[in-house]
Every structure is written in C-alpha cells, then in structure tokens.
C-alpha positions in Angstrom: 0.3 -3.3 42.0 1.1 -6.4 41.5 -0.7 -5.8 37.9 2.4 -2.9 37.2 5.0 -5.4 37.8 6.9 -6.9 34.7 6.2 -10.6 33.5 9.4 -10.9 33.2 10.4 -9.9 36.9 6.9 -12.3 38.1 4.1 -10.1 37.5 0.6 -11.0 35.7 1.2 -10.6 32.2 -1.1 -7.7 30.5 -2.4 -10.5 27.8 -4.0 -12.8 29.7 -4.2 -16.9 28.0 -8.0 -16.1 28.2 -7.3 -13.5 26.1 -4.6 -15.4 24.2 -7.4 -17.8 22.6 -9.4 -15.1 21.4 -6.9 -15.0 18.4 -8.2 -17.0 15.2 -5.7 -19.3 13.9 -4.5 -18.3 10.1 -5.5 -18.4 7.5 -9.4 -19.2 8.6 -10.9 -22.2 7.5 -14.3 -22.3 5.7 -16.4 -26.0 5.4 -18.3 -24.1 2.5 -15.0 -23.5 0.2 -14.1 -27.3 1.9 -17.1 -28.4 -0.4 -16.6 -26.6 -3.0 -12.5 -28.1 -3.4 -14.2 -31.5 -2.8 -16.3 -30.8 -6.3 -12.9 -28.9 -8.0 -10.8 -32.4 -7.0 -13.9 -34.8 -8.4 -14.0 -32.7 -11.8 -10.2 -33.6 -12.6 -9.8 -29.9 -13.8 -7.5 -28.3 -12.0 -5.3 -26.2 -14.2 -4.2 -24.6 -17.3 -7.0 -21.4 -16.4 -10.3 -23.0 -15.2 -13.0 -21.5 -14.3 -12.5 -20.8 -11.0 -8.8 -19.2 -11.8 -11.0 -17.4 -14.7 -13.3 -16.4 -11.8 -10.9 -15.2 -9.4 -8.9 -13.1 -11.6 -12.2 -11.5 -13.0 -13.7 -11.1 -9.3 -10.5 -9.9 -8.1 -9.6 -7.4 -10.7 -13.2 -5.6 -10.2 -13.0 -5.6 -6.5 -8.9 -3.2 -6.7 -10.7 -1.6 -10.1 -8.2 -3.1 -12.8 -9.1 -4.5 -16.2 -6.8 -7.4 -15.8 -6.1 -9.9 -14.0 -3.4 -12.4 -14.1 -3.3 -15.4 -11.9 0.2 -17.0 -11.0 1.7 -19.5 -9.0 3.1 -17.4 -6.8 4.0 -13.5 -5.7 7.5 -13.6 -6.9 7.2 -14.7 -10.0 4.6 -12.1 -10.7 7.0 -9.3 -9.8 9.6 -11.1 -12.4 6.6 -11.5 -15.2 5.7 -7.6 -14.3 9.4 -6.6 -15.1 9.6 -9.0 -18.2 6.6 -7.9 -19.7 8.0 -4.0 -19.0 10.6 -5.1 -20.9 13.4 -5.3 -18.3 16.1 -7.1 -19.3 20.1 -7.8 -18.5 22.5 -5.1 -17.5 18.7 -2.6 -16.8 18.5 -1.0 -12.9 15.3 -1.4 -10.8 15.3 0.5 -8.2 13.4 -1.4 -4.4 13.5 -0.6 -1.3 16.1 -1.6 1.7 13.7 -2.9 3.1 11.4 -5.3 1.5 11.0 -9.3 1.4 14.1 -10.5 -0.8 11.6 -11.1 -2.9 11.3 -8.1 -4.8 15.0 -7.6 -5.5 15.5 -10.9 -6.8 12.6 -10.8 -9.2 15.3 -8.2 -10.9 18.0 -10.6 -10.6 16.4 -13.5 -12.2 16.0 -11.7 -15.5 19.8 -10.3 -15.2 19.2 -6.6 -13.9 20.7 -5.0 -11.2 18.5 -4.2 -8.0 19.5 -0.7 -6.7 18.2 -0.3 -2.8 17.3 2.8 -1.9 16.6 3.9 1.3 12.4 4.4 2.8 10.8 7.5 4.5 10.9 7.2 8.0 7.6 8.0 9.0 5.6 5.1 6.7 9.2 2.9 6.5 7.8 2.7 2.5 9.9 3.9 -0.5 11.6 7.8 -0.1 10.4 9.3 -3.2 13.2 12.1 -3.0 16.1 9.1 -3.1 14.6 7.6 -5.9 15.3 10.7 -7.7 18.4 10.6 -7.1 19.1 7.2 -7.3 17.9 7.2 -11.2 20.4 6.2 -13.6 20.6 6.3 -18.1 20.3 2.6 -16.8 17.1 2.5 -14.7 14.4 0.8 -16.2 11.7 -0.1 -13.3 11.1 1.2 -9.9 9.1 -1.1 -7.4 7.4 0.7 -4.7 6.3 -1.7 -1.4 3.5 -0.8 0.1 5.0 -2.2 3.2 3.4 -3.8 6.6 0.8 -1.0 7.4 1.5 1.8 5.4 1.3 2.7 1.4 4.4 4.1 -0.5 3.7 7.9 -2.0 1.6 6.5 -5.4 1.7 10.4 -6.2 4.9 11.5 -5.7 6.5 8.5 -7.0 3.5 8.3 -9.8 4.8 12.6 -10.6 8.4 11.0 -11.3 7.3 7.9 -13.5 5.1 10.7 -15.6 8.2 12.7 -16.1 11.0 10.1 -16.4 9.0 7.5 -18.4 10.4 4.8 -16.3 7.6 1.9 -15.0 6.4 1.5 -11.4 5.7 -2.2 -10.3 3.7 -1.9 -7.0 4.6 -4.4 -4.7 1.2 -5.2 -2.7 2.2 -8.2 -1.0 0.8 -6.7 2.2 -1.6 -4.7 0.7 -4.8 -6.9 -0.3 -8.0 -4.6 0.3 -6.0 -1.2 0.6 -7.3 1.7 -1.3 -5.0 5.0 -2.2 -7.7 8.0 -3.0 -10.5 6.0 -4.3 -8.0 4.0 -6.0 -7.5 0.3 -5.6 -3.2 -0.5 -4.6 -2.4 -2.0 -7.9 -4.0 -0.4 -10.4 -2.0 2.7 -10.5 0.9 2.0 -11.9 1.6 -0.4 -15.1 1.3 -3.0 -13.1 0.6 -4.3 -9.9 1.7 -7.5 -8.3 -0.2 -9.6 -5.6 1.0 -12.1 -3.1 -1.3 -14.8 -1.6 1.3 -17.0 0.3 -0.1 -19.1 3.5 0.2 -15.6 6.2 -1.0 -12.9 4.0 -4.8 -11.6 4.3 -6.1 -13.3 1.2 -3.9 -16.2 1.0 -3.9 -19.5 -0.8 -1.0 -21.2 0.9 0.8 -20.2 -2.4 -0.8 -18.0 -5.1 -0.1 -14.7 -7.2 -1.9 -12.0 -9.4 -0.4 -9.5 -11.8 -3.2 -6.3 -12.3 -2.8 -3.6 -15.1 -5.0 -1.4 -16.7 -3.3 -1.6 -20.1 -4.6 -4.8 -22.6 -1.2 -5.1 -24.5 0.8 -5.3 -20.6 -2.0 -7.8 -19.8 -1.2 -10.3 -23.4 2.1 -10.3 -22.3 1.3 -11.1 -18.9 -0.6 -14.0 -19.9 2.1 -15.5 -22.0 4.8 -15.7 -20.1 3.0 -17.1 -17.1 1.3 -19.4 -19.7 4.6 -21.3 -21.5 3.3 -18.5 -24.8 -0.3 -19.4 -25.0 -2.8 -16.3 -25.2 -5.9 -15.6 -22.9 -8.6 -18.1 -24.4 -6.5 -20.7 -26.3 -7.3 -24.1 -24.9 -4.5 -26.6 -24.7 -3.1 -28.0 -27.3 -4.4 -25.5 -29.7 -2.4 -22.2 -29.4 -4.1 -19.9 -32.3 -1.2 -17.3 -31.8 2.3 -17.2 -30.3 4.2 -14.7 -28.3 6.5 -12.1 -29.6 9.8 -12.8 -29.8 12.0 -11.9 -27.4 9.2 -13.1 -25.2 10.6 -15.9 -22.6 7.3 -17.3 -21.0 7.7 -19.9 -18.7 5.5 -22.3 -16.7 3.4 -19.9 -13.6 0.3 -21.0 -13.7 -1.7 -21.4 -10.5 -3.6 -24.0 -9.7 -8.0 -24.4 -9.7 -7.7 -25.3 -6.0 -5.9 -22.5 -4.8 -8.2 -19.6 -6.8 -11.2 -21.3 -5.4 -10.0 -20.9 -2.1 -8.8 -17.0 -3.1 -12.4 -16.5 -4.8 -13.8 -17.6 -1.4 -11.7 -15.6 0.6 -12.2 -12.3 -1.0 -16.2 -12.1 -0.1 -14.9 -11.7 3.4 -12.0 -9.2 1.9 -13.9 -6.3 2.6 -14.9 -6.9 6.5 -11.9 -8.0 8.0 -9.4 -5.0 6.1 -11.9 -2.7 8.0 -11.8 -4.6 11.1 -8.0 -3.7 11.1 -8.3 -0.8 10.1 -10.4 0.1 12.9 -8.3 -2.1 15.5 -5.1 -0.5 14.2 -6.5 3.1 14.8 -8.4 2.5 18.0 -5.4 1.3 19.0 -2.7 3.7 18.1 -4.9 6.4 19.9 -4.3 4.1 22.8 -0.7 4.2 22.9 -0.3 7.7 21.4 1.0 9.1 24.9 3.3 6.2 25.4 6.6 7.4 25.6 9.1 6.4 23.5 6.5 4.4 21.1 5.3 5.9 18.3 3.4 3.9 15.0 4.4 3.5 11.2 2.1 6.2 9.4 -0.7 4.8 7.3 -0.8 5.8 3.4 -1.2 9.5 3.1 -4.0 9.2 1.6 -5.4 5.7 2.2 -8.9 5.3 1.8 -8.6 2.0 3.9 -5.6 1.2 4.7 -4.6 -2.6 4.1 -2.7 -4.4 7.4 -0.3 -7.2 7.0 1.4 -6.0 10.6 0.9 -3.5 12.8 4.7 -1.6 13.5 5.2 0.0 16.7 8.6 2.3 16.5 10.7 2.9 19.6 13.4 5.8 20.1 16.2 4.5 21.4 16.8 7.5 22.5 13.9 7.5 25.6 15.5 4.4 27.2 17.3 4.1 30.1 21.1 3.9 29.8 21.9 0.5 29.6 18.7 -1.1 27.5 18.0 -1.1 24.0 15.0 -2.7 21.6 16.1 -6.3 22.8 14.7 -5.8 26.2 12.0 -4.2 25.1 11.0 -7.3 22.6 11.8 -9.2 25.9 9.2 -7.5 28.0 6.7 -7.4 25.8 7.0 -11.2 25.0 6.2 -11.6 28.8 3.1 -10.4 28.7 1.8 -12.2 26.7 3.0 -10.1 22.9 5.6 -11.3 21.1 6.6 -8.7 18.7 8.9 -9.0 15.5 11.4 -7.0 14.0 10.7 -7.2 10.2 13.1 -8.3 7.1 15.9 -6.4 8.1 18.2 -5.1 5.3 17.5 -7.4 2.2 21.2 -6.8 1.6 22.3 -8.0 4.7 19.1 -11.0 4.7 20.6 -14.8 5.4 18.4 -15.8 2.3 20.4 -12.7 0.3 23.8 -14.4 -1.1 24.2 -12.7 -4.4 27.7 -10.9 -4.7 27.9 -7.3 -3.8 28.5 -6.9 -8.1 24.7 -7.6 -8.8 23.6 -5.2 -6.9 23.7 -1.5 -5.8 22.9 0.8 -2.4 22.6 3.9 -3.4 21.3 4.8 0.2 20.1 3.5 3.6 20.3 4.8 7.3 16.5 4.8 7.9 16.7 0.9 6.9 19.0 0.2 8.8 18.1 2.2 11.7 14.6 0.9 11.8 15.2 -2.7 11.3 18.3 -2.4 13.9 16.6 0.1 16.6 13.4 0.6 16.2 10.7 -1.8 14.5 8.3 -4.0 16.8 6.1 -5.9 14.7 2.2 -7.6 15.3 0.5 -10.0 13.1 -2.4 -8.6 11.4 -4.3 -12.1 13.4 -4.0 -9.0 16.2 -6.0 -7.0 14.8 -8.5 -8.7 13.9 -9.6 -9.6 18.5 -11.6 -7.5 20.1 -11.5 -4.3 21.9 -10.4 -5.8 25.1 -7.1 -7.0 23.1 -6.7 -3.8 22.1 -6.7 -2.8 25.7 -4.8 -5.4 27.1 -2.1 -4.9 24.1 -2.0 -1.2 25.1 -1.4 -2.0 28.8 1.5 -4.3 27.9 3.3 -1.4 25.8 2.6 1.3 28.7 3.9 -0.9 31.4 6.9 -2.2 29.4 7.8 1.7 28.4 7.3 3.2 31.9 9.8 0.4 32.9 12.3 1.2 30.4 11.8 4.7 29.3 13.5 7.5 30.8 
C-alpha cells in the first residue's frame, strides 16, 4: 500500500498537513489577558511586589499546596536563590542529574559551588537515588532532583536520603507545572521548589520563575535575596528591617506583566495538564507493541503527570544492521512528526564552558546512552491535539519502526 511506503522514500506522510494545522501555537494568546495587560500598563505600576505579583504568588502556592511563593525574573535565578537560602557557598558540592538544562548546574556554579553530575534511572530518566547515595561526600550541601520531560524524580527515596543525611532537596520543576506526586504538588516536597515560566513552558510568561516553600524562614530569605534585601510587605524606599549578615541580595524581581499573564494562564493549567496526561496515556497505549520503542516512565506515584516533552526511547539493538537513531529521526520528520533529542549531557553541551576543575562527574552511563542513542522527544503542544492526531502519530512510529526494526 502507498501508505506503508515511508514518506522519506516518497510515500504519503502519516501526519498530514491537515492534522498539523490542529496544533495550536504556544503560548496561547488570550484577549482577556491582553486587556488586563493594557490596564496594568496604564496604571504605571509595573514592578516592586505589586498587586499582580502578590496575586499570582498566592494562587500558584495554593494550587500546589505550599505556604509561600516568591516570584522572580526567571527560573535560573530561582535555583540560585534556593541554594543560597539553604546556605550553599563556595567550595560546597551540589548533586545534579547529568541530563538537564545547564541552568540546574550553573545555579551551583554561580555561588562558587561545584556541580556533581550523577546518573539517571533508565526508565524515568530522572535522578537515580542509588547513585545519589554513592555520590554524597562531606562537601555535599544540596541535591537538585529534576522532574524531567514527562516524569518525576523518586521523591520518596530521595526524601529518605535527605532525612537521613540532613542534606536538603531543591526540586527543579521547570518541566512539571501541574504535576502531583502522591497527593502533593511538585515543588512542595523538598525544602524549596523552583519553577520556570520561560516561553516554552506549560505555564509561560516569556520569562519568569517562582520558588515555593513551606518554611517561613526560607521564604523570608528568598524574598530578600530577590528583592535587594527588602522584606515582604515593605514599601519601596521604606525598608523596616535589613537582611541577615552574609545574605547576598540581588535585584531578581519579576514584573507585573509576567505575573498577570501567569495568573490568567493558571486558570487553564489544570484542564491542559489533564488533557496532556490523558493523551500521553492514549498515545503510549497505541505504540506499546511497536518493536524497539518504549516510553519514558511516568512518575511512580504520579497522580497527575505534567508533560513538557513526551519521550520515546529507542532500543538500538532492535534496529537492522547499519541503522541508528539518526535514520529514525529523519524518517519520523518526513512522516510529519519531527522529534528532538533532549539536552544531552550538561557537561558536553555547547553552552557549558566551565573548566573540568569546576565540576565533577560521578556517574553517567545511562545519561550518555539515553541522549546519544535512545531519546526521541515531542513538545507538549502535540499532547493538546485530539485523538486523530494521536492515532496519526502512532501510525508514523509504527510505520517507521516496521521499516527499520529487525
């Protein structure tokens, strides 16, 4: 049949142009938000812990189940500020997964601490608790588990390590807005949760970030760190108290415009997360019997799995001799379903320029194998399409693997 012929060889693509028109642009514009932004602009009150910022912090913290939310300019400085609030300093070590965006590791480097790259689990692609235990030294002052792509780090096992060692966890939730682990919102389980609202994220405002915490003292430190030393509730030019000695404070403030966009978008987050979760389950079911393909495992105790990417994992051993993931990516792209490869190991990223003396690699076998040979990623926007798209995507995967698998 003509449909069975690979598009890369002249056949008809499984994902048609008509179906691809159903993919919505991201972020999704909203007329109500645009009107509210106009009112903020006309008010002249654009920054300095304004009403929109306070509203978003309260509503997002409530959504996740946290006592405090501290809004910042982006999700990189939230990580840096979290580590600083926990007392991480020059010469300390911070354990991070080898497969994440470089900001996770750079947050430690900004403080003069040494990132220690640790391997990930082969199914979830998130930080491996067993490897974390082995990587801990007397210099370890924090661990940053990343809830990566479409899974969650094993917070039960990692929190057990944290309790036993006294080493705090900073949850990197940049990919995990809307996710819940065993009834708890991600970002509320460790000492501090860090979120990014960069343009591509499932809750987006161009740039922006927030730290969540249950701890009153940490919340005060975080607010002062990002707000040039001011405490919460103190007006511009009217500081009532100053920061504690040794607390280095910055201007990491976010803007009212970003906070307002996030407040409006938060109204849609639950429904969108549920739709992504349901479509991810459906798509995974459709491709479960395709030879050589598995999917990234959901968080083991996920009540609601947030998806930044949907990740398929290729088994190179299933391919015919001479074929690799490169041919699979090219064939899927021709079928109308282009797939990425993830970030790659942080320490090999083009933008990672720290000298070898500034970091340590503890373990990396799964990180390197998964990013080099196995990972096929799809942006979360594909999971907001309907079932016809899921079926077409499954058709593309089945069609390509039928041609390339043994």
